[in-house]
Short mmCIF file of the C-alpha atoms (twelve columns), coordinates in Angstrom:
data_MODEL
# 
_entry.id   MODEL 
# 
loop_
_atom_site.group_PDB 
_atom_site.id 
_atom_site.type_symbol 
_atom_site.label_atom_id 
_atom_site.label_alt_id 
_atom_site.label_comp_id 
_atom_site.label_asym_id 
_atom_site.label_seq_id 
_atom_site.Cartn_x 
_atom_site.Cartn_y 
_atom_site.Cartn_z 
_atom_site.pdbx_PDB_model_num 
ATOM 1   C CA . UNK A 1   -42.430 109.670 -27.667 1 
ATOM 2   C CA . UNK A 2   -40.149 110.703 -24.798 1 
ATOM 3   C CA . UNK A 3   -41.941 110.002 -21.523 1 
ATOM 4   C CA . UNK A 4   -41.592 108.419 -18.102 1 
ATOM 5   C CA . UNK A 5   -42.175 104.696 -17.770 1 
ATOM 6   C CA . UNK A 6   -45.390 105.299 -15.810 1 
ATOM 7   C CA . UNK A 7   -47.960 107.748 -17.117 1 
ATOM 8   C CA . UNK A 8   -51.638 108.610 -16.869 1 
ATOM 9   C CA . UNK A 9   -53.907 109.228 -19.798 1 
ATOM 10  C CA . UNK A 10  -55.410 112.702 -20.254 1 
ATOM 11  C CA . UNK A 11  -57.932 113.527 -22.978 1 
ATOM 12  C CA . UNK A 12  -57.754 116.961 -24.606 1 
ATOM 13  C CA . UNK A 13  -60.171 118.601 -27.010 1 
ATOM 14  C CA . UNK A 14  -58.542 120.918 -29.581 1 
ATOM 15  C CA . UNK A 15  -60.015 122.762 -32.502 1 
ATOM 16  C CA . UNK A 16  -58.991 121.240 -35.870 1 
ATOM 17  C CA . UNK A 17  -56.963 124.346 -36.743 1 
ATOM 18  C CA . UNK A 18  -55.093 124.358 -33.415 1 
ATOM 19  C CA . UNK A 19  -54.472 120.614 -33.624 1 
ATOM 20  C CA . UNK A 20  -53.017 120.969 -37.127 1 
ATOM 21  C CA . UNK A 21  -50.697 123.783 -36.040 1 
ATOM 22  C CA . UNK A 22  -49.635 121.854 -32.946 1 
ATOM 23  C CA . UNK A 23  -48.875 118.747 -35.005 1 
ATOM 24  C CA . UNK A 24  -46.699 120.802 -37.376 1 
ATOM 25  C CA . UNK A 25  -44.845 122.284 -34.398 1 
ATOM 26  C CA . UNK A 26  -44.306 118.826 -32.936 1 
ATOM 27  C CA . UNK A 27  -43.053 117.484 -36.260 1 
ATOM 28  C CA . UNK A 28  -40.549 120.323 -36.552 1 
ATOM 29  C CA . UNK A 29  -39.187 119.323 -33.134 1 
ATOM 30  C CA . UNK A 30  -39.013 115.637 -34.146 1 
ATOM 31  C CA . UNK A 31  -41.539 114.603 -31.500 1 
ATOM 32  C CA . UNK A 32  -45.151 113.486 -31.187 1 
ATOM 33  C CA . UNK A 33  -47.957 115.894 -30.322 1 
ATOM 34  C CA . UNK A 34  -48.376 114.165 -26.949 1 
ATOM 35  C CA . UNK A 35  -44.682 114.619 -26.196 1 
ATOM 36  C CA . UNK A 36  -44.836 118.318 -27.112 1 
ATOM 37  C CA . UNK A 37  -47.809 118.943 -24.811 1 
ATOM 38  C CA . UNK A 38  -46.095 117.013 -21.995 1 
ATOM 39  C CA . UNK A 39  -42.932 119.074 -22.385 1 
ATOM 40  C CA . UNK A 40  -44.745 122.432 -22.410 1 
ATOM 41  C CA . UNK A 41  -46.793 121.500 -19.353 1 
ATOM 42  C CA . UNK A 42  -43.751 120.209 -17.469 1 
ATOM 43  C CA . UNK A 43  -41.746 123.380 -18.168 1 
ATOM 44  C CA . UNK A 44  -44.684 125.547 -17.094 1 
ATOM 45  C CA . UNK A 45  -45.222 123.710 -13.817 1 
ATOM 46  C CA . UNK A 46  -41.533 123.836 -12.929 1 
ATOM 47  C CA . UNK A 47  -41.366 127.543 -13.735 1 
ATOM 48  C CA . UNK A 48  -38.445 126.785 -16.004 1 
ATOM 49  C CA . UNK A 49  -37.609 128.964 -18.956 1 
ATOM 50  C CA . UNK A 50  -37.771 127.326 -22.354 1 
ATOM 51  C CA . UNK A 51  -34.747 126.634 -24.517 1 
ATOM 52  C CA . UNK A 52  -35.978 129.340 -26.883 1 
ATOM 53  C CA . UNK A 53  -35.982 131.939 -24.086 1 
ATOM 54  C CA . UNK A 54  -32.536 130.833 -22.927 1 
ATOM 55  C CA . UNK A 55  -31.233 130.975 -26.513 1 
ATOM 56  C CA . UNK A 56  -32.594 134.497 -27.084 1 
ATOM 57  C CA . UNK A 57  -31.100 135.713 -23.815 1 
ATOM 58  C CA . UNK A 58  -27.715 134.240 -24.741 1 
ATOM 59  C CA . UNK A 59  -27.831 136.117 -28.047 1 
ATOM 60  C CA . UNK A 60  -28.738 139.339 -26.256 1 
ATOM 61  C CA . UNK A 61  -25.810 138.845 -23.897 1 
ATOM 62  C CA . UNK A 62  -23.435 138.228 -26.814 1 
ATOM 63  C CA . UNK A 63  -24.744 141.295 -28.659 1 
ATOM 64  C CA . UNK A 64  -24.189 143.478 -25.592 1 
ATOM 65  C CA . UNK A 65  -20.643 142.186 -25.116 1 
ATOM 66  C CA . UNK A 66  -19.844 142.587 -28.827 1 
ATOM 67  C CA . UNK A 67  -21.008 146.199 -28.735 1 
ATOM 68  C CA . UNK A 68  -19.040 146.823 -25.556 1 
ATOM 69  C CA . UNK A 69  -15.904 145.262 -27.069 1 
ATOM 70  C CA . UNK A 70  -16.042 147.298 -30.307 1 
ATOM 71  C CA . UNK A 71  -17.464 144.549 -32.535 1 
ATOM 72  C CA . UNK A 72  -20.583 146.371 -33.776 1 
ATOM 73  C CA . UNK A 73  -19.949 145.067 -37.317 1 
ATOM 74  C CA . UNK A 74  -21.332 141.711 -36.162 1 
ATOM 75  C CA . UNK A 75  -24.679 143.171 -35.170 1 
ATOM 76  C CA . UNK A 76  -26.161 145.359 -37.903 1 
ATOM 77  C CA . UNK A 77  -27.121 143.049 -39.407 1 
ATOM 78  C CA . UNK A 78  -26.085 140.044 -37.323 1 
ATOM 79  C CA . UNK A 79  -23.315 137.928 -38.857 1 
ATOM 80  C CA . UNK A 80  -22.816 134.900 -36.644 1 
ATOM 81  C CA . UNK A 81  -24.257 131.525 -35.681 1 
ATOM 82  C CA . UNK A 82  -25.677 130.537 -32.291 1 
ATOM 83  C CA . UNK A 83  -26.060 126.909 -31.153 1 
ATOM 84  C CA . UNK A 84  -27.980 125.962 -27.992 1 
ATOM 85  C CA . UNK A 85  -29.104 122.781 -26.282 1 
ATOM 86  C CA . UNK A 86  -30.997 121.751 -23.151 1 
ATOM 87  C CA . UNK A 87  -30.616 118.437 -21.331 1 
ATOM 88  C CA . UNK A 88  -34.004 117.233 -20.082 1 
ATOM 89  C CA . UNK A 89  -33.927 115.028 -16.984 1 
ATOM 90  C CA . UNK A 90  -36.598 113.048 -15.152 1 
ATOM 91  C CA . UNK A 91  -35.969 114.657 -11.775 1 
ATOM 92  C CA . UNK A 92  -34.451 118.078 -12.412 1 
ATOM 93  C CA . UNK A 93  -30.898 116.832 -11.808 1 
ATOM 94  C CA . UNK A 94  -28.101 119.441 -11.674 1 
ATOM 95  C CA . UNK A 95  -24.337 119.182 -11.772 1 
ATOM 96  C CA . UNK A 96  -22.480 120.685 -8.834  1 
ATOM 97  C CA . UNK A 97  -21.684 124.303 -9.796  1 
ATOM 98  C CA . UNK A 98  -18.135 124.143 -8.426  1 
ATOM 99  C CA . UNK A 99  -17.442 121.070 -10.619 1 
ATOM 100 C CA . UNK A 100 -18.979 122.386 -13.855 1 
ATOM 101 C CA . UNK A 101 -15.803 123.904 -15.324 1 
ATOM 102 C CA . UNK A 102 -13.839 120.718 -14.628 1 
ATOM 103 C CA . UNK A 103 -16.641 118.635 -16.146 1 
ATOM 104 C CA . UNK A 104 -16.630 120.673 -19.354 1 
ATOM 105 C CA . UNK A 105 -12.870 120.196 -19.676 1 
ATOM 106 C CA . UNK A 106 -13.200 116.453 -19.020 1 
ATOM 107 C CA . UNK A 107 -15.921 116.080 -21.670 1 
ATOM 108 C CA . UNK A 108 -13.519 117.394 -24.326 1 
ATOM 109 C CA . UNK A 109 -11.008 114.576 -23.782 1 
ATOM 110 C CA . UNK A 110 -12.928 111.653 -25.385 1 
ATOM 111 C CA . UNK A 111 -13.937 113.938 -28.258 1 
ATOM 112 C CA . UNK A 112 -10.339 113.971 -29.468 1 
ATOM 113 C CA . UNK A 113 -10.714 110.492 -30.933 1 
ATOM 114 C CA . UNK A 114 -13.092 111.942 -33.552 1 
ATOM 115 C CA . UNK A 115 -11.920 115.542 -34.035 1 
ATOM 116 C CA . UNK A 116 -9.925  118.442 -32.660 1 
ATOM 117 C CA . UNK A 117 -12.321 120.232 -30.259 1 
ATOM 118 C CA . UNK A 118 -13.063 123.857 -31.093 1 
ATOM 119 C CA . UNK A 119 -16.124 124.563 -28.927 1 
ATOM 120 C CA . UNK A 120 -16.506 125.203 -25.169 1 
ATOM 121 C CA . UNK A 121 -12.776 125.687 -24.690 1 
ATOM 122 C CA . UNK A 122 -11.714 126.254 -21.075 1 
ATOM 123 C CA . UNK A 123 -8.716  128.554 -21.285 1 
ATOM 124 C CA . UNK A 124 -5.912  128.364 -18.702 1 
ATOM 125 C CA . UNK A 125 -5.248  132.079 -19.317 1 
ATOM 126 C CA . UNK A 126 -6.613  133.998 -16.282 1 
ATOM 127 C CA . UNK A 127 -7.831  136.800 -18.574 1 
ATOM 128 C CA . UNK A 128 -9.891  134.297 -20.593 1 
ATOM 129 C CA . UNK A 129 -10.922 131.850 -17.869 1 
ATOM 130 C CA . UNK A 130 -14.658 131.097 -17.516 1 
ATOM 131 C CA . UNK A 131 -16.541 132.944 -14.785 1 
ATOM 132 C CA . UNK A 132 -19.942 132.678 -13.131 1 
ATOM 133 C CA . UNK A 133 -22.617 135.250 -13.907 1 
ATOM 134 C CA . UNK A 134 -26.407 135.489 -13.981 1 
ATOM 135 C CA . UNK A 135 -29.122 137.477 -15.672 1 
ATOM 136 C CA . UNK A 136 -32.675 138.393 -14.784 1 
ATOM 137 C CA . UNK A 137 -34.229 136.387 -17.620 1 
ATOM 138 C CA . UNK A 138 -32.842 133.127 -16.262 1 
ATOM 139 C CA . UNK A 139 -33.531 133.614 -12.547 1 
ATOM 140 C CA . UNK A 140 -36.403 131.137 -12.844 1 
ATOM 141 C CA . UNK A 141 -34.065 128.362 -13.955 1 
ATOM 142 C CA . UNK A 142 -34.044 125.271 -11.777 1 
ATOM 143 C CA . UNK A 143 -30.336 125.960 -11.149 1 
ATOM 144 C CA . UNK A 144 -31.108 129.412 -9.653  1 
ATOM 145 C CA . UNK A 145 -29.737 131.330 -12.597 1 
ATOM 146 C CA . UNK A 146 -26.050 130.480 -12.161 1 
ATOM 147 C CA . UNK A 147 -24.337 130.613 -15.551 1 
ATOM 148 C CA . UNK A 148 -20.741 129.632 -16.290 1 
ATOM 149 C CA . UNK A 149 -19.656 131.926 -19.117 1 
ATOM 150 C CA . UNK A 150 -16.593 132.446 -21.321 1 
ATOM 151 C CA . UNK A 151 -16.160 135.455 -23.603 1 
ATOM 152 C CA . UNK A 152 -13.116 135.882 -25.837 1 
ATOM 153 C CA . UNK A 153 -12.873 139.106 -27.857 1 
ATOM 154 C CA . UNK A 154 -9.946  140.799 -29.669 1 
ATOM 155 C CA . UNK A 155 -9.574  143.470 -26.980 1 
ATOM 156 C CA . UNK A 156 -8.365  140.728 -24.615 1 
ATOM 157 C CA . UNK A 157 -6.665  138.124 -26.827 1 
ATOM 158 C CA . UNK A 158 -5.759  137.396 -30.426 1 
ATOM 159 C CA . UNK A 159 -7.701  134.809 -32.356 1 
ATOM 160 C CA . UNK A 160 -11.350 134.321 -33.274 1 
ATOM 161 C CA . UNK A 161 -14.192 135.683 -31.169 1 
ATOM 162 C CA . UNK A 162 -15.610 132.895 -29.019 1 
ATOM 163 C CA . UNK A 163 -18.511 132.990 -26.565 1 
ATOM 164 C CA . UNK A 164 -20.196 130.242 -24.584 1 
ATOM 165 C CA . UNK A 165 -22.313 129.736 -21.483 1 
ATOM 166 C CA . UNK A 166 -23.445 126.599 -19.624 1 
ATOM 167 C CA . UNK A 167 -25.596 126.102 -16.518 1 
ATOM 168 C CA . UNK A 168 -25.438 123.290 -13.950 1 
ATOM 169 C CA . UNK A 169 -29.010 122.436 -14.945 1 
ATOM 170 C CA . UNK A 170 -28.169 121.572 -18.556 1 
ATOM 171 C CA . UNK A 171 -28.637 124.733 -20.642 1 
ATOM 172 C CA . UNK A 172 -25.758 125.554 -23.023 1 
ATOM 173 C CA . UNK A 173 -25.035 127.983 -25.867 1 
ATOM 174 C CA . UNK A 174 -22.044 128.538 -28.121 1 
ATOM 175 C CA . UNK A 175 -21.849 131.652 -30.334 1 
ATOM 176 C CA . UNK A 176 -19.160 132.484 -32.854 1 
ATOM 177 C CA . UNK A 177 -18.861 134.555 -36.041 1 
ATOM 178 C CA . UNK A 178 -18.559 132.568 -39.258 1 
ATOM 179 C CA . UNK A 179 -15.270 130.726 -39.775 1 
ATOM 180 C CA . UNK A 180 -15.437 131.961 -43.373 1 
ATOM 181 C CA . UNK A 181 -15.131 135.587 -42.187 1 
ATOM 182 C CA . UNK A 182 -11.994 135.110 -40.090 1 
ATOM 183 C CA . UNK A 183 -8.887  137.022 -40.961 1 
ATOM 184 C CA . UNK A 184 -6.547  134.491 -42.523 1 
ATOM 185 C CA . UNK A 185 -9.322  132.250 -43.842 1 
ATOM 186 C CA . UNK A 186 -8.876  131.049 -47.413 1 
ATOM 187 C CA . UNK A 187 -8.607  134.037 -49.765 1 
ATOM 188 C CA . UNK A 188 -9.107  134.375 -53.472 1 
ATOM 189 C CA . UNK A 189 -12.005 134.727 -55.876 1 
ATOM 190 C CA . UNK A 190 -15.229 133.574 -54.240 1 
ATOM 191 C CA . UNK A 191 -13.675 133.532 -50.755 1 
ATOM 192 C CA . UNK A 192 -14.009 137.133 -49.584 1 
ATOM 193 C CA . UNK A 193 -15.348 137.586 -46.056 1 
ATOM 194 C CA . UNK A 194 -19.122 137.701 -46.013 1 
ATOM 195 C CA . UNK A 195 -19.477 136.186 -49.503 1 
ATOM 196 C CA . UNK A 196 -19.010 132.433 -49.055 1 
ATOM 197 C CA . UNK A 197 -20.310 129.575 -46.950 1 
ATOM 198 C CA . UNK A 198 -18.581 126.241 -46.386 1 
ATOM 199 C CA . UNK A 199 -20.663 123.087 -45.742 1 
ATOM 200 C CA . UNK A 200 -17.629 121.464 -44.088 1 
ATOM 201 C CA . UNK A 201 -17.552 124.142 -41.373 1 
ATOM 202 C CA . UNK A 202 -21.320 123.805 -40.865 1 
ATOM 203 C CA . UNK A 203 -21.109 120.033 -40.447 1 
ATOM 204 C CA . UNK A 204 -18.014 120.119 -38.249 1 
ATOM 205 C CA . UNK A 205 -19.501 122.651 -35.812 1 
ATOM 206 C CA . UNK A 206 -22.815 120.817 -35.538 1 
ATOM 207 C CA . UNK A 207 -21.167 117.402 -35.211 1 
ATOM 208 C CA . UNK A 208 -18.937 118.616 -32.384 1 
ATOM 209 C CA . UNK A 209 -21.879 120.405 -30.750 1 
ATOM 210 C CA . UNK A 210 -24.063 117.288 -30.791 1 
ATOM 211 C CA . UNK A 211 -21.186 115.134 -29.540 1 
ATOM 212 C CA . UNK A 212 -20.465 117.571 -26.700 1 
ATOM 213 C CA . UNK A 213 -24.162 117.606 -25.743 1 
ATOM 214 C CA . UNK A 214 -24.241 113.811 -25.726 1 
ATOM 215 C CA . UNK A 215 -21.142 113.484 -23.537 1 
ATOM 216 C CA . UNK A 216 -22.286 116.190 -21.140 1 
ATOM 217 C CA . UNK A 217 -25.736 114.596 -20.977 1 
ATOM 218 C CA . UNK A 218 -24.100 111.350 -19.878 1 
ATOM 219 C CA . UNK A 219 -23.023 113.187 -16.697 1 
ATOM 220 C CA . UNK A 220 -26.665 113.874 -15.788 1 
ATOM 221 C CA . UNK A 221 -28.609 111.301 -13.783 1 
ATOM 222 C CA . UNK A 222 -31.922 110.308 -15.379 1 
ATOM 223 C CA . UNK A 223 -31.259 112.306 -18.557 1 
ATOM 224 C CA . UNK A 224 -34.169 111.662 -20.915 1 
ATOM 225 C CA . UNK A 225 -33.542 113.746 -24.011 1 
ATOM 226 C CA . UNK A 226 -31.560 116.662 -25.415 1 
ATOM 227 C CA . UNK A 227 -33.261 119.534 -27.201 1 
ATOM 228 C CA . UNK A 228 -31.421 121.667 -29.784 1 
ATOM 229 C CA . UNK A 229 -31.981 125.141 -31.181 1 
ATOM 230 C CA . UNK A 230 -29.537 126.362 -33.845 1 
ATOM 231 C CA . UNK A 231 -29.583 129.727 -35.595 1 
ATOM 232 C CA . UNK A 232 -27.628 131.369 -38.415 1 
ATOM 233 C CA . UNK A 233 -27.657 135.069 -39.296 1 
ATOM 234 C CA . UNK A 234 -25.997 136.813 -42.246 1 
ATOM 235 C CA . UNK A 235 -26.465 134.220 -45.008 1 
ATOM 236 C CA . UNK A 236 -27.847 136.417 -47.798 1 
ATOM 237 C CA . UNK A 237 -25.722 136.475 -50.948 1 
ATOM 238 C CA . UNK A 238 -23.189 134.014 -49.602 1 
ATOM 239 C CA . UNK A 239 -22.198 131.313 -52.100 1 
ATOM 240 C CA . UNK A 240 -21.324 127.702 -51.357 1 
ATOM 241 C CA . UNK A 241 -17.570 127.095 -51.573 1 
ATOM 242 C CA . UNK A 242 -15.038 124.889 -49.822 1 
ATOM 243 C CA . UNK A 243 -12.322 126.021 -47.465 1 
ATOM 244 C CA . UNK A 244 -9.772  123.588 -48.830 1 
ATOM 245 C CA . UNK A 245 -7.979  123.583 -52.203 1 
ATOM 246 C CA . UNK A 246 -8.980  120.754 -54.470 1 
ATOM 247 C CA . UNK A 247 -12.608 120.573 -53.277 1 
ATOM 248 C CA . UNK A 248 -15.005 122.362 -55.617 1 
ATOM 249 C CA . UNK A 249 -18.722 123.125 -55.705 1 
ATOM 250 C CA . UNK A 250 -20.640 124.080 -58.819 1 
ATOM 251 C CA . UNK A 251 -21.135 127.877 -58.925 1 
ATOM 252 C CA . UNK A 252 -24.388 129.711 -58.375 1 
ATOM 253 C CA . UNK A 253 -25.455 128.120 -55.086 1 
ATOM 254 C CA . UNK A 254 -26.296 131.408 -53.358 1 
ATOM 255 C CA . UNK A 255 -28.517 132.048 -50.323 1 
ATOM 256 C CA . UNK A 256 -31.485 134.338 -50.923 1 
ATOM 257 C CA . UNK A 257 -32.505 134.383 -47.269 1 
ATOM 258 C CA . UNK A 258 -30.472 135.861 -44.426 1 
ATOM 259 C CA . UNK A 259 -31.616 133.792 -41.472 1 
ATOM 260 C CA . UNK A 260 -32.416 130.185 -40.545 1 
ATOM 261 C CA . UNK A 261 -33.424 128.408 -37.318 1 
ATOM 262 C CA . UNK A 262 -33.428 124.625 -36.949 1 
ATOM 263 C CA . UNK A 263 -34.672 122.719 -33.907 1 
ATOM 264 C CA . UNK A 264 -35.181 119.181 -32.691 1 
ATOM 265 C CA . UNK A 265 -35.174 116.925 -29.655 1 
ATOM 266 C CA . UNK A 266 -33.886 113.362 -29.433 1 
ATOM 267 C CA . UNK A 267 -33.792 110.723 -26.677 1 
ATOM 268 C CA . UNK A 268 -30.330 110.456 -25.145 1 
ATOM 269 C CA . UNK A 269 -29.957 106.956 -26.588 1 
ATOM 270 C CA . UNK A 270 -30.256 108.351 -30.119 1 
ATOM 271 C CA . UNK A 271 -27.476 110.900 -29.620 1 
ATOM 272 C CA . UNK A 272 -24.922 108.290 -30.637 1 
ATOM 273 C CA . UNK A 273 -26.260 108.587 -34.190 1 
ATOM 274 C CA . UNK A 274 -24.581 111.955 -34.747 1 
ATOM 275 C CA . UNK A 275 -24.803 111.965 -38.573 1 
ATOM 276 C CA . UNK A 276 -28.598 111.566 -38.410 1 
ATOM 277 C CA . UNK A 277 -29.019 114.466 -35.984 1 
ATOM 278 C CA . UNK A 278 -26.518 116.718 -37.756 1 
ATOM 279 C CA . UNK A 279 -28.303 116.016 -41.036 1 
ATOM 280 C CA . UNK A 280 -31.645 117.086 -39.547 1 
ATOM 281 C CA . UNK A 281 -30.179 120.310 -38.128 1 
ATOM 282 C CA . UNK A 282 -27.997 121.248 -41.115 1 
ATOM 283 C CA . UNK A 283 -30.119 120.311 -44.136 1 
ATOM 284 C CA . UNK A 284 -32.544 123.276 -43.942 1 
ATOM 285 C CA . UNK A 285 -29.556 125.636 -43.881 1 
ATOM 286 C CA . UNK A 286 -27.906 124.141 -46.950 1 
ATOM 287 C CA . UNK A 287 -31.203 124.121 -48.860 1 
ATOM 288 C CA . UNK A 288 -31.212 127.925 -48.609 1 
ATOM 289 C CA . UNK A 289 -28.340 127.816 -51.089 1 
ATOM 290 C CA . UNK A 290 -29.860 125.254 -53.441 1 
ATOM 291 C CA . UNK A 291 -33.063 123.180 -53.143 1 
ATOM 292 C CA . UNK A 292 -31.271 120.042 -54.354 1 
ATOM 293 C CA . UNK A 293 -28.256 120.144 -52.017 1 
ATOM 294 C CA . UNK A 294 -27.749 116.753 -50.376 1 
ATOM 295 C CA . UNK A 295 -27.320 116.825 -46.613 1 
ATOM 296 C CA . UNK A 296 -28.198 113.227 -45.880 1 
ATOM 297 C CA . UNK A 297 -26.576 111.304 -43.004 1 
ATOM 298 C CA . UNK A 298 -24.325 109.750 -45.678 1 
ATOM 299 C CA . UNK A 299 -23.177 113.215 -46.790 1 
ATOM 300 C CA . UNK A 300 -22.509 114.163 -43.159 1 
ATOM 301 C CA . UNK A 301 -20.492 110.968 -42.728 1 
ATOM 302 C CA . UNK A 302 -18.374 111.933 -45.719 1 
ATOM 303 C CA . UNK A 303 -17.551 115.271 -44.102 1 
ATOM 304 C CA . UNK A 304 -16.717 113.581 -40.792 1 
ATOM 305 C CA . UNK A 305 -14.007 111.599 -42.548 1 
ATOM 306 C CA . UNK A 306 -12.286 114.927 -43.322 1 
ATOM 307 C CA . UNK A 307 -12.139 116.127 -39.710 1 
ATOM 308 C CA . UNK A 308 -8.739  114.610 -39.001 1 
ATOM 309 C CA . UNK A 309 -7.276  115.882 -42.275 1 
ATOM 310 C CA . UNK A 310 -8.469  119.478 -41.992 1 
ATOM 311 C CA . UNK A 311 -9.026  119.912 -38.248 1 
# 
């Protein structure tokens, strides 16, 4: 359980049905029932939006920008993945807003020992530089709704669509269409845009996302835990395949469901075990393609060894 060192005992009476549902919800978030109740009560008393609300608002913002920038093909139905996290602290600590962009850039430097960073890129191009914004749904945030945002679309620059937002109080989201659907991605039978899904890309994105969250969390005083919410849209009828020649998957591993959400929260000290966390977040996605697909921490570790070779 994630809690302060000092606590007071409170007895609650729940109906058996409500208790069972609450225990399932807590298990899905990798926490105890007591920890879940503590978190919900703490968020309510602070007037802070939940990670789920933040995540949904980030998706709405991305959808609006995509429509505005002529990218409606991503929206009906949605064909992208959205990754969010929230750093929970003991005292509501915030980074200084004027230092947030520099901090994000600095966090990317130690990541280069493990991989080539692809997420939360701070562009030196003035047309693509991050900017501060806000929205009504996040005005109750402890950090007063200030959001550092970056939005790269083809009407401004060549390359893949890339969208992210981070707040001084520890909310963050990264949204991007599937790597598999990029122009110039591997072509050939079984690799047409919208028809294939690569476990390597899934693992690499989640591994980098968890590592970024861990390193950013280290900048927060009294950081207790980091909560994740990850979502994939547009999976139906995609088939498992690899992006790189010479790596093959048996045919017929095809998703019958279009959408998957995975969640979890871990103490900051456990964030160093990236393969364990990535396994927990990725496995339910891969099982959409085949019930017997292995996404153990050992499998994740095997993909990590390919990061340097394939980027």
